[in-house]
C-alpha positions, -999 to +999 in steps of 0.1 A: +145-085+198+139-044+209+118-046+239+090-013+225+083-004+259+118-001+272+128+018+240+096+044+248+104+047+282+139+059+265+131+081+243+102+096+268+132+101+292+154+114+264+130+138+260+122+153+291+157+155+294+157+175+267+130+198+276+147+205+309+178+215+289+158+238+265+144+256+296+174+256+313+194+276+288+169+302+283+166+308+322+199+312+315+196+339+286+173+355+304+191+361+338+224+368+308+198+398+298+193+408+330+225+410+338+234+427+309+207+460+315+214+461+352+252+466+344+242+488+314+222+512+341+244+515+362+247+485+389+279+472+394+297+443+418+273+438+445+243+461+440+242+444+405+244+406+421+217+411+443+193+431+423+199+400+397+192+376+424+158+394+439+146+392+402+151+355+400+139+351+436+105+368+425+101+347+387+105+322+404+084+326+436+055+334+412+053+306+392+057+285+418+025+301+440+048+318+465+032+346+455-004+347+441-007+340+402+006+368+381+009+391+409+042+401+401+034+401+359+010+427+368+028+447+392+055+451+366+031+457+336+013+483+359+042+503+355+036+541+347+045+552+308+063+516+302+089+519+324+095+549+338+088+542+374+095+508+375+128+512+395+108+529+422+081+502+421+104+474+426+121+490+456+091+496+469+086+452+464+120+443+480+108+469+513+074+451+512+092+414+508+114+421+544+091+447+559+082+441+593+036+443+605+046+480+614+066+487+578+033+473+558+012+502+568+033+526+548+032+501+514+008+508+488-020+483+485-003+465+451+027+460+471+010+451+503-006+419+486+032+407+483+036+378+512+059+384+541+092+361+532+116+373+558+156+362+552+188+384+541+179+384+500+155+415+508+171+435+543+196+456+527+186+490+501+197+488+470+207+518+449+175+535+428+187+539+396+165+550+364+152+522+337+138+525+309+111+515+284+138+486+271+140+473+308+105+469+313+098+448+282+127+426+289+109+419+328+075+407+308+090+387+287+109+367+319+075+355+323+077+338+292+103+312+311+086+282+330+108+291+365+088+263+379+104+236+359+142+249+371+153+231+398+173+255+422+204+237+419+212+251+383+208+285+398+247+285+401+255+274+368+232+304+356+256+329+377+285+314+366+274+323+331+277+357+341+306+359+366+335+377+361+359+351+337+388+358+357+378+353+393+364+325+375+396+312+370+416+325+397+392+308+422+392+276+406+356+280+408+330+250+389+294+243+393+289+208+394+260+188+372+230+166+396+250+139+374+282+141+394+263+151+427+248+121+428+278+101+422+293+113+451+263+112+478+250+078+470+282+060+477+291+084+507+257+076+525+219+076+498+230+036+488+228+024+525+195+046+533+182+033+505+192-005+514+178+007+550+149+013+539+139-021+510+147-038+544+126-018+565+092-018+542+066-034+559+084-032+591+070-001+611+093+001+640+122-002+618+107+023+596+103+050+625+142+043+634+154+051+598+127+085+597+140+094+632+178+088+615+172+113+584+167+140+613+199+135+629+217+137+599+240+169+591+255+179+560+283+203+554+300+216+523+329+237+534+335+248+500+299+253+489+295+277+460+259+283+448+250+253+468+246+230+441+261+197+466+233+206+499+205+214+473+206+183+455+212+159+488+184+178+504+158+165+480+173+134+474+168+131+513+130+142+514+126+120+484+138+091+506+119+106+533+081+110+511+088+069+506+088+060+542+057+084+550+040+069+522+048+037+540+040+045+572+007+064+565-007+051+530-014+078+504-052+080+510-049+107+539-059+141+533-041+171+555-043+208+555-005+205+560+015+179+543+046+195+568+030+174+600+048+143+588+085+159+576+114+155+599+141+162+576+145+204+566+166+228+555+182+232+587+203+201+588+226+217+563+256+239+568+284+256+540+307+279+542+314+300+512+342+328+508+320+353+484+289+367+499+269+365+464+276+328+462+263+322+504+233+339+493+224+322+462+229+290+483+207+301+505+179+308+485+183+281+466+180+256+496+147+275+506+132+271+471+140+235+468+121+233+497+091+249+481+093+226+455+090+195+472+064+203+495+047+213+460+055+174+453+043+161+486+010+183+484+000+164+447+003+130+474-013+142+507-042+171+496-034+211+506-006+228+513+002+264+524+034+279+515+062+283+543+063+322+543+080+339+562+112+314+560+111+301+597+144+276+585+177+278+563+203+263+555+232+277+579+260+292+549+288+311+564+303+335+543+341+334+548+373+314+541+368+280+548+408+273+554+407+299+575+384+285+596+377+262+624+349+240+614+339+229+646+327+265+656+300+257+622+291+221+628+309+196+657+312+159+641+288+132+654+281+099+640+262+116+612+279+143+597+287+139+564+312+168+547+306+167+507+319+192+481+336+204+447+366+221+470+385+251+442+410+238+416+440+251+412+467+238+406+498+241+426+518+262+400+491+284+396+478+298+431+477+335+438+497+351+471+464+345+492+461+308+479+494+301+486+496+317+523+461+290+528+481+264+522+511+272+545+488+274+576+469+241+567+498+222+563+515+242+590+547+258+568+555+219+554+583+228+524+560+201+500+529+225+500+547+241+466+542+210+449+504+201+458+473+215+447+446+240+465+421+211+465+446+190+489+441+218+515+402+202+520+410+171+523+440+180+551+413+203+570+385+169+569+409+148+584+418+166+610+379+176+616+371+140+613+404+127+633+386+106+665+350+105+654+332+081+629+325+113+607+329+105+565+338+130+540+334+131+504+352+154+476+351+160+437+388+171+428+409+167+399+429+135+394+460+154+399+460+146+438+460+110+435+492+107+408+528+113+402+540+134+433+508+146+454+496+110+461+520+104+483+527+142+497+492+143+508+479+108+513+505+094+536+503+122+556+465+120+556+471+081+567+493+079+593+488+111+614+451+110+608+443+076+603+424+083+573+416+058+545+395+057+514+361+039+516+350+045+479+364+065+446+357+073+413+390+068+391+394+095+366+364+105+345+355+137+322+336+167+341+303+181+333+285+215+344+254+227+335+272+261+320+281+267+286+312+260+273+316+238+303+348+231+322+371+203+307+382+190+334+398+152+346+383+145+384+382+121+407+354+114+437+369+107+465+349+092+499+370+091+527+371+087+567+393+077+599+392+039+598+398+035+631+362+047+645+345+035+614+355+002+620+368-012+592+344-020+562+343-050+550+351-037+515+355-007+496+333+006+465+358+014+432+342+029+404+355+031+367+330+042+342+296+026+341+319-002+362+317-010+397+338-033+418+339-041+456+373-046+466+391-054+500+413-022+497+418+013+476+454+031+480+463+065+470+463+058+436+428+049+434+439+015+427+431-021+445+465-027+461+477-023+492+490+015+500+521+026+487+535+060+485+562+061+451+583+095+463+605+109+441+639+084+438+671+099+419+685+062+411+667+031+398+650+006+423+669-018+409+702-029+387+694-009+352+704+022+331+693+054+343+671+072+325+679+107+317+658+143+301+666+147+259+686+178+255+676+214+259+685+243+239+682+270+263+685+293+230+652+317+226+649+291+197+679+298+177+695+270+176+664+249+166+650+246+125+619+242+113+621+215+078+622+245+054+648+269+076+668+233+076+663+230+037+672+266+033+703+268+051+716+238+035+706+249+002+726+284+007+755+264+027+758+228+021+791+230+044+764+229+070+755+191+065+776+176+094+757+203+122+723+199+110+710+171+124+672+156+133+654+170+164+632+147+178+604+158+205+579+135+218+553+152+191+578+143+163+584+112+176+544+100+178+529+119+154+553+125+128+568+159+115+604+167+115+623+197+132+659+197+129+687+220+149+725+229+148+750+206+167+780+223+173+792+197+197+826+181+188+827+202+156+850+227+146+837+256+154+858+278+131+848+261+101+811+275+107+809+312+117+823+328+085+790+318+077+770+348+087+735+332+093+754+312+122+774+343+135+742+362+138+723+334+153+754+329+179+757+366+185+720+367+191+719+332+218+748+347+233+729+377+240+696+356+252+714+340+276+738+369+290+705+385+301+688+356+317+679+362+353+692+330+359+731+329+368+734+292+356+721+304+318+740+333+322+775+312+325+761+294+287+770+329+274+804+318+275+793+286+245+766+305+227+768+271+204+767+245+224+728+236+236+722+248+273+721+211+291+737+180+267+723+149+274+730+132+239+749+098+236+772+101+208+771+067+193+748+039+191+706+037+194+689+048+227+658+038+237+630+073+237+603+077+262+579+103+251+572+129+285+534+130+278+515+103+256+479+096+254+456+074+277+441+061+242+472+042+237+473+010+251+509+012+255+536+039+250+548+042+220+587+035+230+615+030+210+652+027+197+665+060+180+699+065+165+729+086+181+727+109+150+694+123+159+693+147+190+664+141+214+649+171+226+640+179+265+602+170+256+614+132+258+633+108+282+659+085+272+679+053+282+712+056+263+727+023+275+691-002+270+695-028+260+666-050+241+658-067+271+651-033+289+631-018+260+605-055+264+600-043+296+593-010+292+566-013+266+551-040+284+511-045+296+529-048+335+546-011+331+519+004+312+497-009+345+527+009+365+524+035+344+487+044+347+488+040+389+519+063+394+527+084+365+509+123+366+487+130+345+480+161+316+444+163+319+441+125+315+473+115+291+498+103+309+529+121+323+561+098+325+592+109+346+622+092+356+619+100+393+587+087+401+580+065+374+609+044+361+634+049+394+606+037+417+592+007+390+602-029+403+618-047+374+617-086+371+649-111+380+647-129+349+670-160+349+691-159+313+665-176+292+638-153+300+657-125+298+665-135+258+634-148+253+618-108+261+646-097+239+636-112+212+600-103+216+609-071+217+627-070+185+603-085+166+577-057+178+601-032+164+600-056+131+563-058+128+560-014+131+587-017+099+560-029+082+537-001+086+571+027+085+540+046+062+522+054+092+527+073+127+530+057+160+499+078+166+479+056+145+500+023+153+489+029+191+458+041+190+430+014+204+407+022+174+433+016+145+461-008+164+467-035+134+465-071+146+500-082+141+508-058+162+487-064+194+495-098+187+537-092+190+527-074+220+502-097+237+532-120+229+557-101+250+533-089+278+530-133+287+569-134+286+577-104+309+547-117+330+560-150+338+592-128+341+575-120+372+563-156+383+526-147+376+498-150+352+470-123+349+438-124+333+426-085+338+445-054+342+437-051+371+451-079+385+483-070+369+478-029+387+474-051+425+505-075+420+528-048+408+520-021+434+522-051+458+558-057+442+567-025+450+555-028+486+574-058+495+607-050+477+607-011+496+588-029+524+559-006+529+542-036+528+523-039+564 
């Protein structure tokens, strides 16, 4: 039965959120229009950015009582000739907002009506370029937007809309939504503080002690951008403080300055930002959030006067966080918390300066070429916190907890700095407040120096809407012991080697689309023996046909008289001869052959797609006849048995894949050196081995019943046929029994297989 009250409340929240989104988008559109207009008048670079943020400040200030009501609107409207002197008037206004007492006597009566603001926002002079009627009208229409309803935390997203797109890609700058910020800050400290508050209700002394602790808290974002993390964290602390004040003093008192009750101030917040403009936005955003919160408090406790000039401000340092000694900005103490969303730049996408930063932070380690830029912030944070009870939490791309990077980063942090994971969100899809939001797959990781933290009794692990309390979280964000799965050249156990498929390295001349192959065969039937099906991951999983020219073992003289073949081979020879790689140039001597050949000559082989969707409960692995050429988009096991195929397509192997494989976005990226070679295969007896092989063959037979659909359809979690699910469940049980276990959940399998790996390799402590 529907609870009408709850349903109405949900609808009200939904409508409020929808209204906020519309207001935010309206504000973004206005700021974008102002940006384009200012650029058209000749403002650019720093001057353009500063002018824009000053206008934003003025619009916000008028709508939140920092300026007298309608003061800014009337000042604009009074411009002569509908804008002919507007640039001069705005220049005087900007001067007035930072003018000293001695300088204010020089102001016109209109400009002098505005309060002294202080702060660095208005202290420098900007060029005075002529505006026209169009800009005058645009600025007046900006007053239609209810700026008071916009959180200062949205300012970052506003300016993301107008940032140079290439620069944004280069630095990996993305602005975090409030939802994601709270995912980080709540388990880091807010949940703990609210729990302390709930336990202290009714006990004045405990409430006072908690209130005093709030004043001692320090928050540091070493990649703060426009300050979203600092702004939202400050807001949440003030809300908690307001709850404490209500408990201590009630709500019936009326005071002239509600600020006399507050101990939490913006000067408890610190940041580093490499871009001067964004650092400025962070400072302004913090001050405006402070103002909004004071207005909220005034609704409960009566009169409140605006805090102008700015006396307290967040400490935002402009510079490169990776070349800065963080301890010069803030000493790590008991209540120091490092938070943020460091830049997302992949290991292969860094520019020269970023690579230099990485070498500096990791002391010239040779492994930095395989690590994402964000890992440098983890290293700096671990160094900063070592030997203290400070704590850190970052939003990051999920790649740092997968594949090779997990071991490269976390092994170093554990053994050099005693760093351990306190809480984590497993992979989730990023979202933010800007248009065209970045579709990034992220994790959130909270970590600290464990000996100094005293070893908490449990860790918090989040996956989607679920939360588990677990004894340990490892580098792969699994509730399992610490293991570090590194590159391994040969399999850990006695199984056949896994190889890449064959790579043509031919500039595409040996590869044929379906129509090309049909046309060649129609014109030259003699090519039938050397035109072979060519299978990559996409063709194997999703269907489709491709072919290749496969001359290995063939009498080439039978085909070189064919003009089309001769033309293709000559083209391959030239392509390879002009390659910058010596190994490729050597291949020019045999243009008819693939550059790298690993294809078995007879029998069948197991094919494993290198990339497969996470929507599939099992990677679609299967047997393929040797007559079909495997591309280098797949991995192959030429000597595979039905037993080996059965283990690879089992649930426990999938648990291993999910834990340690790399990802392409959220898709599994299977590898021989990390996934297959490190996988701890079971040691079944003969009967168990035979049973696994039989059940594996049964899966292949069930697939044949659905030969009219693709493997993508068969293995999608929404469309997987019941017969195939049942066949897999029977196989899963048989493989589990080969390990001597039975499992109730995927999480149990994951914990077991990682612990089993640690036991085999001697990593288990």
